[in-house]
C-alpha positions as CSV (number, residue, x, y, z in Angstrom):
1,M,8.8,21.0,7.0
2,A,4.9,20.8,7.2
3,H,3.0,22.7,4.2
4,G,-0.3,23.8,4.2
5,P,-3.0,23.6,1.5
6,A,-1.3,27.0,-0.3
7,E,1.9,25.9,-0.1
8,R,1.5,22.8,-1.4
9,G,0.6,24.1,-4.4
10,R,3.4,26.5,-4.7
11,T,5.9,23.5,-4.3
12,G,4.4,20.9,-6.4
13,Y,3.0,19.4,-4.0
14,L,-1.3,18.1,-4.6
15,A,-2.8,20.5,-2.0
16,L,-5.4,19.5,0.6
17,M,-8.8,20.2,-0.7
18,D,-10.0,21.0,2.6
19,L,-12.7,24.1,3.7
20,A,-10.0,26.0,4.0
21,Y,-8.5,26.1,1.0
22,L,-11.9,26.0,-0.5
23,R,-12.9,29.6,0.8
24,A,-9.3,30.7,-0.5
25,H,-9.4,29.1,-3.7
26,P,-12.9,28.2,-5.2
27,E,-11.9,28.3,-9.0
28,H,-9.7,25.3,-8.1
29,L,-12.6,23.1,-7.5
30,P,-13.4,22.3,-10.9
31,T,-9.4,21.1,-11.3
32,F,-9.8,18.8,-7.9
33,L,-12.9,17.6,-9.6
34,T,-11.4,16.7,-13.1
35,H,-8.2,15.2,-11.4
36,Q,-10.7,12.8,-9.1
37,R,-9.1,14.2,-5.8
38,I,-12.7,14.8,-4.2
39,R,-15.2,12.0,-3.4
40,E,-18.1,12.8,-5.3
41,T,-21.6,11.0,-4.7
42,P,-24.4,11.9,-7.6
43,V,-27.4,13.2,-5.3
44,S,-30.7,14.1,-6.9
45,G,-31.1,18.1,-7.7
46,G,-33.7,18.8,-9.9
47,D,-34.7,18.9,-13.4
48,I,-32.5,21.2,-14.9
49,C,-28.5,20.2,-13.4
50,A,-26.9,17.4,-12.2
51,A,-25.9,17.4,-8.5
52,S,-23.5,15.7,-6.4
53,R,-22.3,15.7,-2.9
54,L,-18.6,16.4,-2.4
55,T,-17.0,15.4,0.0
56,L,-13.3,16.8,0.7
57,D,-10.3,16.2,2.8
58,D,-11.4,17.2,6.1
59,G,-14.7,15.5,6.1
60,H,-16.7,18.7,5.1
61,S,-19.2,18.5,2.5
62,V,-20.8,20.8,-0.4
63,F,-23.3,19.9,-2.5
64,A,-22.6,20.9,-6.1
65,K,-24.6,21.6,-9.3
66,T,-23.1,21.2,-12.8
67,W,-24.5,22.1,-16.3
68,P,-25.3,18.4,-17.6
69,E,-22.7,16.9,-20.3
70,R,-25.2,15.9,-22.6
71,A,-27.4,18.8,-22.7
72,A,-28.3,20.0,-25.9
73,R,-27.5,23.4,-25.6
74,P,-24.1,25.2,-23.2
75,V,-25.2,26.7,-19.9
76,P,-26.5,30.0,-20.5
77,E,-24.6,32.8,-19.8
78,G,-25.2,33.9,-16.2
79,F,-26.8,31.1,-15.3
80,F,-25.2,30.3,-12.0
81,A,-24.2,33.4,-11.0
82,A,-28.1,34.7,-11.3
83,E,-28.6,31.5,-8.6
84,A,-25.8,32.7,-6.3
85,A,-26.8,36.1,-6.7
86,G,-30.3,35.1,-5.2
87,L,-29.4,33.2,-2.2
88,R,-27.0,35.4,-1.1
89,W,-29.6,38.4,-1.1
90,L,-32.1,35.9,0.3
91,R,-29.5,34.6,3.1
92,E,-28.7,38.7,3.9
93,A,-31.8,38.9,5.4
94,G,-30.7,36.7,8.3
95,T,-34.6,35.1,8.4
96,V,-34.9,31.9,6.3
97,A,-32.4,29.7,6.7
98,V,-30.2,29.8,2.9
99,P,-27.1,27.9,2.6
100,E,-23.6,29.4,1.9
101,V,-22.2,29.8,-1.4
102,M,-18.8,28.4,-1.2
103,V,-18.1,28.4,-5.1
104,A,-20.1,30.1,-8.3
105,L,-18.2,29.9,-11.3
106,P,-19.7,30.0,-14.7
107,E,-19.9,26.5,-14.9
108,L,-20.3,25.3,-10.9
109,L,-22.3,26.2,-8.3
110,A,-21.3,24.7,-4.6
111,L,-23.0,25.6,-1.6
112,D,-22.6,24.4,2.3
113,W,-24.0,20.5,2.6
114,I,-27.9,20.6,4.4
115,D,-28.0,17.3,6.5
116,P,-31.7,16.3,5.2
117,G,-34.6,15.7,8.2
118,E,-37.9,15.1,8.1
119,P,-40.9,17.6,7.9
120,T,-42.3,18.3,11.1
121,P,-45.0,20.6,12.3
122,E,-42.3,22.7,14.6
123,A,-40.3,23.2,11.8
124,A,-43.2,24.1,9.6
125,E,-44.4,26.4,11.9
126,R,-40.7,28.1,12.7
127,F,-40.6,28.4,8.3
128,G,-44.0,30.5,8.2
129,R,-42.7,32.7,10.9
130,D,-39.2,33.3,8.7
131,L,-40.4,33.3,5.2
132,A,-42.5,35.9,6.9
133,G,-39.6,38.2,8.1
134,L,-38.1,37.1,4.7
135,H,-40.7,39.1,2.9
136,R,-40.7,42.0,4.9
137,A,-36.6,42.8,4.6
138,G,-38.2,44.3,1.4
139,A,-36.6,44.5,-2.4
140,P,-35.7,48.4,-3.9
141,A,-38.3,47.7,-6.8
142,F,-39.7,44.6,-8.5
143,G,-37.0,42.3,-10.7
144,A,-33.3,42.7,-9.3
145,E,-30.0,43.9,-10.1
146,W,-29.1,40.4,-11.6
147,T,-29.8,38.8,-15.0
148,G,-33.2,36.6,-14.0
149,F,-33.5,32.3,-14.8
150,I,-36.6,30.4,-13.5
151,G,-35.5,27.0,-14.1
152,S,-33.5,27.3,-17.5
153,L,-35.4,30.4,-19.1
154,P,-34.8,33.6,-18.6
155,Q,-36.5,36.1,-16.7
156,D,-36.7,39.4,-16.9
157,N,-35.7,40.9,-13.7
158,T,-35.3,44.6,-15.3
159,P,-36.3,46.8,-12.0
160,A,-39.2,48.6,-12.3
161,P,-41.3,50.5,-9.9
162,G,-44.6,48.7,-10.2
163,P,-47.7,49.2,-9.8
164,W,-47.5,45.1,-9.0
165,P,-50.5,43.8,-11.4
166,E,-49.0,45.6,-14.2
167,W,-45.4,44.3,-13.6
168,F,-46.6,40.4,-13.1
169,A,-48.8,40.6,-16.3
170,R,-46.4,41.6,-17.7
171,R,-43.0,40.4,-16.9
172,R,-44.1,37.3,-15.0
173,L,-46.8,35.6,-17.4
174,L,-46.9,37.5,-20.8
175,P,-43.1,35.9,-22.0
176,Y,-44.1,32.6,-20.9
177,L,-47.9,32.6,-22.5
178,R,-45.9,33.3,-25.5
179,M,-43.3,30.5,-24.7
180,S,-45.9,28.3,-24.2
181,V,-47.7,29.0,-27.2
182,D,-44.8,28.9,-29.7
183,N,-44.0,25.1,-28.4
184,G,-47.5,24.3,-28.9
185,A,-48.2,23.8,-25.3
186,L,-51.6,25.4,-25.2
187,T,-54.0,26.1,-27.6
188,G,-55.9,29.1,-28.7
189,A,-58.5,28.5,-25.8
190,E,-56.0,28.4,-22.6
191,A,-54.2,31.4,-24.2
192,G,-57.3,33.2,-24.6
193,L,-58.4,33.0,-20.7
194,V,-54.6,33.8,-19.5
195,E,-55.0,37.0,-22.5
196,E,-58.2,37.9,-21.2
197,L,-56.6,37.5,-17.4
198,I,-53.3,39.8,-18.4
199,D,-55.9,42.7,-19.6
200,R,-58.2,42.1,-16.1
201,V,-55.4,41.7,-13.6
202,G,-55.7,44.9,-12.1
203,E,-59.5,44.0,-11.1
204,L,-57.8,41.5,-8.3
205,G,-56.4,44.1,-6.3
206,G,-53.7,43.1,-4.0
207,D,-50.8,45.7,-4.8
208,E,-48.2,45.9,-2.3
209,P,-44.8,47.5,-2.3
210,P,-41.8,44.5,-3.8
211,A,-41.3,42.0,-0.9
212,R,-37.9,40.1,-1.0
213,I,-39.2,36.6,-2.5
214,H,-37.5,33.4,-3.7
215,G,-39.8,33.7,-6.3
216,D,-40.1,29.6,-7.2
217,L,-41.3,28.4,-3.9
218,W,-42.6,24.9,-5.1
219,P,-42.6,22.2,-2.2
220,G,-39.4,20.8,-4.0
221,N,-37.4,23.8,-3.6
222,L,-37.8,23.5,0.4
223,L,-35.4,21.5,2.3
224,W,-36.4,20.2,5.4
225,G,-33.3,20.2,7.5
226,A,-31.9,17.3,10.2
227,D,-31.3,20.9,12.4
228,E,-35.3,21.0,12.4
229,R,-35.3,23.7,9.9
230,V,-36.6,24.5,6.5
231,W,-34.2,25.8,4.3
232,L,-34.5,27.5,0.9
233,V,-32.8,26.3,-2.2
234,D,-33.0,26.7,-6.1
235,P,-34.4,30.3,-6.2
236,A,-35.3,33.1,-8.8
237,A,-35.0,35.5,-6.1
238,H,-36.1,38.8,-7.3
239,G,-38.4,42.3,-5.4
240,G,-41.9,40.3,-6.3
241,H,-45.0,39.8,-4.5
242,R,-45.1,37.8,-1.2
243,E,-48.3,36.0,-2.1
244,T,-46.4,34.3,-5.2
245,D,-44.4,32.4,-2.4
246,L,-46.9,31.4,-0.5
247,A,-49.2,30.2,-4.0
248,Q,-46.5,28.1,-5.4
249,L,-46.2,26.6,-2.0
250,A,-49.7,25.0,-2.6
251,L,-48.9,24.0,-6.2
252,F,-47.9,19.9,-7.2
253,G,-49.2,18.7,-3.9
254,G,-48.3,21.2,-1.4
255,A,-45.9,21.6,1.1
256,S,-45.7,19.5,4.1
257,H,-47.8,21.0,6.8
258,L,-48.9,23.8,4.8
259,D,-51.4,25.3,7.0
260,R,-49.1,25.3,10.0
261,I,-47.1,27.6,7.5
262,L,-49.4,29.5,6.4
263,A,-51.1,30.3,9.7
264,A,-47.6,31.0,11.7
265,Y,-46.8,34.0,8.3
266,Q,-50.5,35.3,9.5
267,E,-49.4,35.7,12.8
268,V,-46.3,37.7,12.1
269,W,-47.5,39.7,8.7
270,P,-51.0,39.2,8.0
271,L,-51.8,39.0,4.1
272,A,-54.4,41.5,2.2
273,D,-57.9,40.8,1.7
274,G,-58.4,38.9,-0.8
275,W,-55.4,36.8,-1.0
276,R,-57.1,33.4,-1.2
277,E,-58.8,34.8,-4.7
278,R,-55.1,35.9,-6.1
279,L,-53.9,32.5,-5.5
280,P,-54.5,30.9,-8.7
281,L,-52.9,34.2,-10.0
282,H,-49.7,34.1,-8.7
283,Q,-49.9,30.1,-9.2
284,L,-50.1,30.7,-12.8
285,H,-46.9,32.2,-13.4
286,L,-45.5,28.8,-12.5
287,L,-47.3,26.7,-14.4
288,L,-46.5,28.8,-17.8
289,V,-43.2,28.4,-16.7
290,H,-43.8,24.4,-16.7
291,T,-45.9,24.8,-20.0
292,A,-42.5,26.8,-22.0
293,L,-40.6,24.2,-20.3
294,F,-42.0,20.7,-20.5
295,G,-45.1,20.9,-23.4
296,A,-48.9,20.3,-22.9
297,A,-48.7,17.9,-19.6
298,Y,-49.3,20.9,-17.9
299,R,-52.0,23.1,-20.6
300,G,-55.1,21.5,-18.1
301,A,-53.3,23.2,-15.5
302,V,-53.0,26.5,-16.9
303,G,-56.3,26.5,-18.2
304,S,-57.8,25.8,-14.9
305,A,-55.6,28.3,-12.8
306,A,-56.7,30.9,-15.5
307,R,-60.3,30.3,-15.0
308,A,-60.1,30.1,-11.2
309,A,-58.2,34.0,-11.2
310,L,-60.9,35.3,-13.4
311,R,-63.9,34.0,-11.4
312,G,-61.5,36.2,-8.8
313,A,-61.4,38.8,-10.7
314,G,-64.8,38.6,-10.7
315,R,-65.9,38.7,-7.8
316,A,-63.2,41.4,-6.3
317,T,-65.4,43.5,-8.9
318,V,-68.7,43.0,-7.5
319,D,-67.0,43.2,-4.1
320,G,-65.6,46.7,-4.7
């Protein structure tokens, strides 16, 4: 008598971990990994988690992230749940390509595997249009209904109505400024610049209703797929300002074909006046996260972004 995967489990046989079984029993994945029933190949997965490609018995692959065994502290409560919630929320918009969440457990996250490809101008243009569609899907408030993380740091996602400049300064700049000062990554000079910018953030304008944003969209969180699409991974998703995603795409060398991405985006949903002057303000959030996480190596970038944003505030005041 033939047994399906679930029947094998009930009768004492070892189940086959194929895609159908994984969908039905995601909670069993750690057991299969512990007993080495799944082929596991380490892959690159960022600076925080350990990542691997898992090949199931039917040949299907999934991408798995786990908290490193040698980490100095245990996995923060809600860490993988937050990423899963963000991915599902971004995917619900039906615009940008986002991997399907296969397994979301306290200690593990598994996503559908995406075969990597090479950046192309055509994929960049499609991504720009799709990203505009994602942002236009909107959000009920700034923040989100789930606990927030960016990297391994907590991020305050308490829903708030805005206005955006005040929300961004208090929820996205000030907490990481304090962490960066406390860990010695910033001197009084850089901290003073950021504090001045927080006080003057309203002068830059740019207030908009909350958009549905990725929230950590530096170029390393774009996966250029073999299917000629750009996939979003590792989000800190929430209701925020659409310029934040676009500004982050320009950080750390910039995304491939960034000019094509921006031009295609503008065709679908033109950006508000002064958006270029606001880019350093939006970038400052992720730069402060880096000084909070990784220390003084990013001190100069924080200072440069704060000075550029303050110059933009001065121009906005004159123009106004």
